[in-house]
N, C-alpha and C positions, 0 to 999 in steps of 0.2 A: 504494499500499499504506500502511495507516494506521501512523503512528508510535505508539510506546508511549504517548505523552501524549494521543493522540486516538483510540486504539483503543476501540471500544464496550465499556461495562461489561457484566457478566453480566446477563441479563434480570431476574433477582430483584432485583439492585441497582438497576437502572434504574426498575423498578416501584416500589421503596420511595422513590426520590428523587421520582418523579412523584406518589406519594401524599403526600409531605411538602409539596411545593409546592402541590398541589391543596387539601389541607386548610387550609394557611395562608392561601392566597388566598381560599378560601371564607369563613373567619372574618373576614378583613379586609374583604371586600366585604359581608359580612353587616352589619358595623358601619357601613359607609359607606352602604349602601342603606337601612338601617334609619332612618337620619336623613332620607333623602329621602322615604320613605313617611310618616314621622311629620310631616314638614314640610307634606305635602299634606293630612294628615288632622286633626292636633290642634295642632301648634305654633302655628298662627295664633291659636287661642283661648287657649292657655296663656301665650304670651309676648308676643303683640300684641293683647290683648283690646279695646283702645280703637279699633281700626281697623275700617272697613267690611270685610265678610267677604272680598271679593276683594282688597282692598288688603292685608289681613292675610296672605292667602295669598302675595301678592307679597313682602311683608316676610319671610315665613317662607322662601320660596325664595331670597331674598337672602342669608340666613344659610347656606342650603344652598350657594350659589354660592361664598361665601368659602372654603369647603373646597377648591374647585378652585384658587383664587388661591394657596394654600399648596403645591399640588402641585409646581409648578416648583422652588420652593425645596428641597422634599424631593428632587427629582430631582437637583439640583445637589449637595447635601450627601451624600446616600446614594450617587450615582453616583461622586463623588470618592473616598470612603472604600471603596466596593465594589470599585473598580478598584485601589485600593492595598492594601486589607486582605483582600479576599475577599468572596464573595457571601453566605456562610452567616452570619457575624457580623451583617451589616447586616439580614438578614431576621429574625433573632431581635429585634433592637432595634425594627424596624418594627412587629412584632407586639405587643410590649409597649407601645409608644406608642399604637397604635390601640386596643387593648383597654382600656387605662387610661382614655383619653378617653371611650370609649363607656360604660363603667361609670360614670364620673363624671356623664355626662349623665343617667343614671338616678336620680342622687341630687340633681339640681338643684332648688332651690326655684323656683316659677314667678312670674310677674309679680304675682299676687295676694298673694304673701308678701313679696317684697323689692323689688317695683317694677321700675324700669328697669335695675337691676343684673342681673336675670334674663336678658334677651336679650344683655347684654354677656358674661356668663359662658358662655352657650350659643354665642356666636360664637367665643370663645376656644377652647372645646373642639372646635369644628368645624375651627378652624385647625390644631389638633394632629392631628385625623383626616386632613386633607388632606395635611399634611407627611408623616405616616407612609405614606400610600397612594402619595404621589409617589415614595417610595423602594422601596416593596414590589414593584410590578409588574415592574420591570426585573430585579431579583434573582431573583424567582420563575421567570421565563421563561428567564433565562439559565442558572440552575442545571440546568434540564432540557435546554435546547438544547446546553449544553457537555458534558453527559454522554452524550448520544445520538449516533447515527451519521447521516450526511448523508442516507441513503436514506429514513429514516422520520422525520426531524427534524420535519417539519410535523405528523405525527400526534402524536408524543409531546409536542412543545411546545404543542400545542393544548389539552392536559389542564389545565395551570394556568389557561388561559383559561376553562375551564368553571367555574372558581371564581366568576366573576361571575354567571352564571345560577344557580349553586348558592347563592351568598350571597343573591341576589335571592329565590330560592325559599325559603330558610330564613327571611329577614326577613319576606317577605310572608306565608309560612305561619304564622309565630308571630302576626303581627298579624291575620291572617284568623281564626285560631282564638280569639283574645282578643275580637275584635269580635263573633264569633258567640256566645261563651260569656257575655260581660259586657254589661250595659246600656250605652247611650251615656254615661250619667252616671258609671258606675263605671269605664269605660275612660278617659274624660277626667280623672277624678279621680286614679286611681292605676294603672289597668291598663296604660297606655302605658309605664310605667317597667320592667315585667317584661322585655321583650325586651332593653333596654339592660343591665340587671343580669345577664342570662344570659351576656353577653359575657365576664364574669369567668371562668366555668366553661370556655367555649370556648377562651379564651386559654391556660389551663393545659394543655388537650389539645393545642393547636397547638404550644406550646413543647416539650412532651415529644417530639413527633414531629420537629420541625425540628432539635432538638439531636442527633437520632440519625443524621443524614445526613452524608456527607463533602463537603468542598469540591470544587468543579469541577476535574477533572484538567487541563483546557485552561488554566484560570487558574493553577494551581500551576506548570505547565510554563512559561507566559509570565512568571510572577513570577520563577522561578529564572533564566530566560534574561536578564531585565532586570537582576537583581542581578549576574549574571556580567558583563554588558556594562558596568554602572556601575563595577564593580571594575577592569575592564580599561582603560576609557577615562577614568574619573574624572568623567564627565559625570552630572549629575542628570537624572532624567526630568522631562519637562515635566508640568505639571498635566493630568490627563485632559481637562478642559474646554478648555484651550488646544489640545491635540492634536486634539480632535473638531472644533473650529471651524476649524482649519487644514486638516485633511486630509478631513474628512467633512461639510462644511457643506451640500453638495448633498443628501447622504443625510438630514441633519437636516431639510431643507426638504421632502424627499419624505415622510418620516415624519409631519411635522406636517400636510401636505396630505392624506395618507392617512387620518388620524384624524378629519378634519372630518365626513364623512358618518357614519362609524362612531359617533363620540361623540354628535353631535347627535341622530341618529335614535334611538339607544338611550334617551336620557333623555326624549325626547318620547314614545316608545312605552311606557316603563315608569313614569316619574314624572309627567309632565304628564298622561298619560292618566287618572290618578286624579282630577285636577281636572276635565277635560273631560267625562268619562263621568258624573260625579256632578252637574255643573252644567248644561252645555248639553244632554246627552243624557238627563238626568233619571233615571239609574240609581242604584241604591243603592251605598253604599260597599262592601258585602260582595260584590256582583256584580263591581265593578271589580277589587277585590282578587283574587277568584277567577280572573278572566280572566288577570291577570298571573301568577298562581300556576301555572295549567296551562300557559300558554304558555312559562314558564320551564323546565318539565320538557322540552318539545320542544327548546327552545333548547340546554339541556344536552346532549341526545342528538345534535343535528346537528353541533355544533362539532367533535368528533373526526372525523366523516365529511368535513366540509369540509377539515380539516387533512390527512387521508389523501389527498383528491383533489389537494391542492396539491403533495403529493410526486409525483403522477403527471403533472400537466399544468403545474405551476408556480404560484408564489405570485400573480403578476400576473393571470392569467386568472380565478382563483377570486375574488380581491379585486374585480375589475371586475364580476363577476357580482353580487356584493352591493351595490356602489355604484349600478350602473345599476338593479338591482331595487328597492332602497329608494326611489329617485327616482320610479320608475314606479308604485310601490305607494301613494304618499301620498294621492292623490285617492280611490282605492277604500278605503283605510284609513279615512278620516274618513266617507265615505258609509256604510260598514257600521256605524260607531258611531252616526251620526245616525239610523239605522233604529230605534234604541231596542231592538234585539233583543240578548239576552245571547249568543246564538249568533254573531250578527254581530260583536260586540265580541270574542269569543274568536277568531274567524277573523282578524279585522283584526290583533290583537296577535300571534298565532301566526305568521302569514306574515311580519309585519314582523321578528320576531325570527329567523326562519329565514334571511331575506335578510341581516340584520345579522350572523348567524353566519358567512356567507361572507366578510365582511371581518374579523371578529374572529378566526376560526380560524387563518388563515395569518399573522396579524400578528406573533405571537411569534417564529416562525422567520424571518420576512421581516426584521424589524428587527434580530434577532440577527445575521443574515448580512450586514448592511450594514457592520458595524463590526469593527475589529481588537480582539483580547482585552483589552488593557491600557486600552482606552477604550470598550469595549462597554457596560459598565453605565452610564457617563455618556451615551454617544451614544443608546442606545436609550431611556433614561429622559428625556433632554432632548427628544428628538423626540416622544415619546408624551405627556409631561406638559405641555409648554409649549403644545401645541395645545389641551389641555383647558381652558385659561383662555378661549380664544376660542370653544371648541366646547361641551363638556359643561357648563361652569360656567353660562353664561347661558341655556342651551337652555330649561329649564322657565320661567325668568323671562321671556324673550322670548316664548315661546309664550303664557304667561299674559297678558302685556301685549297682544299681538296680539289675543287673544280679547277682552280688556276693551275695546280700542279699536274693533275692527271687528265683534265679535259673530259672527264667521264663521271657519270652519277654513281657508278658501282662502289667506289670507296665511301661515298656519302651514305648510300643504302646500308653498307656494312657497319658504318658508325652508328646509325640508329638501331640496328639489330643488336649490336653489342650492348647498347644502353637497355634495350628491352630485356636481354638475358640478365642483366644486373638487377633490374626491377623484379623479374620473376623469382630470382633467388631471395630478394628481400621480403617479398610477400609470402614466399614459402616458409620463411622463418617467423613470420608474425603470427600473433594470436588473433582469433576472431573476436571483435568487440561489439558486434551487433547486440542491441537490447540492454547494454550496460547502463545502469544508473550513474549519472555523472558525479554524484556525490558519494558513491559507495567507496571509492578509493581514498577519500580524504582522511578518514580516521586511521586507516592502515598506514598511510604515509606519515602521519603525525607520530604514531607508535614507533615507526622505523627511525624517525629522526631522534626520538628520545633514546632508543637503543644505540644509535650512533654516538650520542653524547655521553652515554654511560661508560665508566671506565671498564676495560676488559671486555667489552662487547664487540662482536664482529660487525662489520658494515652490513646493514640490511640492504637487500636488493630484491625488488619485486619485478 
């Protein structure tokens, strides 16, 4: 029987919380993906004009990758304060940081105006974006996971995950409309700035919605319990990071491994494909953007369906379907694109994103269920964001370098397949978490901390 702290909220309240998380993640992913698309399309010309076109693209993707390098730092900082102060406050801060950096990119002078200072400023703003996104994801999915009930947590927690394709859809849609309406010269001169400046309007909307929701009841109950325990015993709580690494290090490694195929495949399918389709396959920029745009609509639609399936059969089986499927799809994926057919390109990207959704949908609930409440923001964020440095960050860069060195898609396909194998191993080592009460591990972890502090006691590990 659910305790008052964990009882499901009214359906209207839960839907409002889901909407707040979804809209916020959509805006933040819009900002993040907008940079990736612009890096593939125009940043090589605007900020690295003296380089060979493909080398310029590599340098452009390098600035794209540094955003991922800042995500672990964001995970540590936002995770620490999110576990101490609450999810809502940190989500508001992450939205302000991300939106401010994106708006500033739209105002940046280019290399032609200020020389080498332009790519330096671009890189700094990209670092701010990465720092903000590193703290955003964990808070958004936890706010929904901790409000919902165990029976449908996979479904409800998958909705913030749809913010990624929604953000991709919004970013690609705006860019696609601009490239269709403007000449190449006009788009390169000033049109590329419009999507970045639009972020300022979106942030205002996102803040208004996020400020209207309540803090997670599970977190409030855990905070009250921790304060009572501290007053009674006089012991200070350990830092969330220390507690995570002591009691949940296996779960962190599982989360990192689970992210490898999901992260790498996504950025190959949505970011690198803009380079591959326009260079190796000889398709137009508009055709490539339209394929990602339409496939993102399907991606958005299938994520809640995969999340609901994970409530019925478990997180692990659905995740494995996605990891194995993405690995098997890579050779047909590139073969369809190499055909030069716009229909083949659309099919390749759509099937790839449907299979990616099978990993991405249960991820929110799966990672939330691995950790105790007072270290959940830190644990989920660390597991998700530290892997992004090795996975999503270099994925377009590695894929572009492989294409430049070998002139073939085969090494790129093998690269994604290797990531899929790592994820299969990680999920095989994981425990099924479906139907877990998110408050059930809190007391056990507190007992473990006391045991750790007691003289002569071995380190507890759950």
